[in-house]
N, C-alpha and C positions, 0 to 999 in steps of 0.2 A: 420275581426278577432276580432276587439274590441267589436262588437255587440255580437259575439259568446262567447267571454270571459265573458261579463257582464251577458249574458243569463245563462252560466254555474254557475257563482258565486252567482247570485241573485235568480235563479229559480231552476235549477237542483239540486244543492247541498242541499238547504233547503227542497225541496220536497223529496229527497232521505232520508235525516235524519228523517223527520217526518214520511214518509212512513214505514221505518224500525221499528221505535219505536211503531207506532200504530199497525202494523201487529204482532209484538212480544207481545204486550199487549193483542191483540185479541187471540193469541195462548194460553196465560196464562189463560185468562178468559174462554176459552172453557172447562177447567178442573174444574172450580168453582162449577157448579151444581153437577157433579159426586162426587167431594170431599165433598161437603156439605151433600149429601145423605149418603155417607159412614161414615163420622165422627159423624154426629148428629142423624142419623136414622139407622145406621148399615146395610144399603142396599148395598150389593156387589154382582155383577153377578157371576155366576159360571165361573171358569177359562177357562174351555173348550169352553163354549158359547161365552165368551169374545174374546178369541183368534180366533175363527171361524169368528166372526163378523169383527174383526180387519183385518184379512187376506183378507176377501171379499172386504172390503173398500180399503185397501192398494193396492190391485191388480190393481185397475184402478185409484186410487187417485194419486199414484206415477207417473203414465204415464201422467195424466192430468196436474199435477203440473209442468211438464217439457214442454209439448207440448203447452198448452194453453197460457202461457206467451209469448212464442216465436211467436205464431200465431197472437195474438192480440196486442202485444206491438207496432208494427209498425203502427197499425190502431188507437189505442186509446191513444197512447203517454205514457210518463213516469208517470206523475201524475195521468192520467186516469187509468193506470194499477194498481197502488197502491190502489186507491179508489174503483175500480171495484172488485178487488179480496177480498177486505175487506168487501164490502157491498153486493156483489152477484148480481144476475140478469144481468150478463155480456152480454149474448147473446140476451136476449129479451128486454133490456132497455139501458144499458150503451153503447154498441157498436153502435146501431142505432142512439142514441143521439149524440155520438162523430162524426160519419160520417156526419150526417145531419148538425151539427154545422159548420164543416169544409167546407161543400158544400155551405152553406148559406153565410159564410164570404168570401169564395173564396181563402182560403189559399193553399199553395203548400204542398203536402204530405211530411212529414219529416222535414219541416222547423220549426224554433223556434216559428213562428206565429201559425202554425198548432198545435204545442205542447200546447201552452197557450190556444188557442181556445178550444181544446179538453178537457183540464183540467177544464176550466170554464164550459163547457157543461156538463161534468160528475158531477161536483160539484153542478151545478144547478139542475140536475136530482135527485141527492140525497136529496136535500132540498124539491123539489117538490114531490118526491115519498113518503117522510115521511108524508107530509101534506095530500096528496091524500090517502095514506094508512090509516091514522087515520080517516079521514072522511069516507072513503069507508067501513072500518070495522064497524063503528057505523051505517052506512046506511044498510049494508048487514046482520047485526045480525039477523033480522027476517027471512032471506032467507038461513041461513047457512045449515039448514036441507036439502033443495032442492039442494044446490050446492054439498054437500057431497054425495048425492044419485046418483049412476051411472045410466045413461040413460036419465036423465032429460035434458031439454033444456039448463039449466045453465051449467051442466057438459060437454055437447057436445060442447057448444060455447067456453068454456075455453080450451078444447082440441085443438081448431083450432087457438088460439091466436098466438102461436109461429110460426106456418107455415105462417100465414097471415103477420106477421111482416117480416119474411125472404123473402116472396114473394114480398112485397112492396119495401124492401131494394134492393133485387136482380133486380127488374124491373127498379129501378133508375139507376143502373149501366148498365144494358143491353141496355137501350135506348141510352146511350152514345156510346157504341160499341157492336153491336149485335154479331159480330164475336167472341168476347172474351167469350161469354156465350154458344156458340154452343157445345163445348166439355164437359164442366162441367154439363150443363143442360141435355144433352143427357146421360152422364154417370149416373147422379142422377136418371133419369127416369128408366134406365135399372136396376140399383141396387134396386130401389123401386119395380119394377115388378118381379124381381127374388126372393128377400127376403123381404117381407113386415114386418117381425117381427125383422129384424136386428135393434138393438138399435141405435138411432141417434148419440150417443156419439162415436160409433165405425166408423161412416161414415165421420164425419166432418174433422178429420185430413187428411185422404187420399184424400178427395175432395179438401181441401185447397192446398195440394201439386200438385194435378192434375191441378188445376186452374192456379197456378203459372207457372208450366212447360209448359202448353199449351199456356199461354199468352206470355211467353218468346220465345217459338218456333215461334208463329205468328209474334212477333216483329222482330225476327232475319230474318224471311223470307220477311219482309216488308209488311205483310198483314194488320198490324195495326200500327198507329203512336203513338208516346210517349204520346201525349195529350189525346189519347183515352184510355189510360191504367188506368186512374183514373178519 
């Protein structure tokens, strides 16, 4: 109890306070470029076009703003959630970093130790990504034309970065308990064969629910043990 109380007072509360203020500040900053163009250059989009764009964005952004924090909070922790949703690259960078850091250290999922390790991992990835991004942009400047051109080796390779990351991350868990991956992997293959053009964003939430339910069913049946769940 004492450890949990200290953890709440010295870690969770400061993280929550800082996270709220930084996210609110980021929301305000999002309006600065548009406000500048409007006030100093008189550039205002037509009301009809603006509303159509906003409705198109809001139609899926509202759903994601509810679903994604619920899905990833238990995996990347309290501090990791604030930093990941502020910086972006949650799926292809922050999430794998958080999971890998917890695996390397050997912390128990949901424990204060896992929370701290995940936060440090995400924070380290933010610093590293900024350094790598700066160096990468300077290095890739001569090749930007090839990267932007569809069909080049660069663009084809970049299209497979996210599937490669998810494949490696999924393989890490599947090796621990092959049974847990039977239903999700089979369902994913079937969906991919039936509808190849279905956006990835529409698939992830149902697949997460299916994975959790199938894992719980196997656990209740005694087909998998608790230590094989994570």
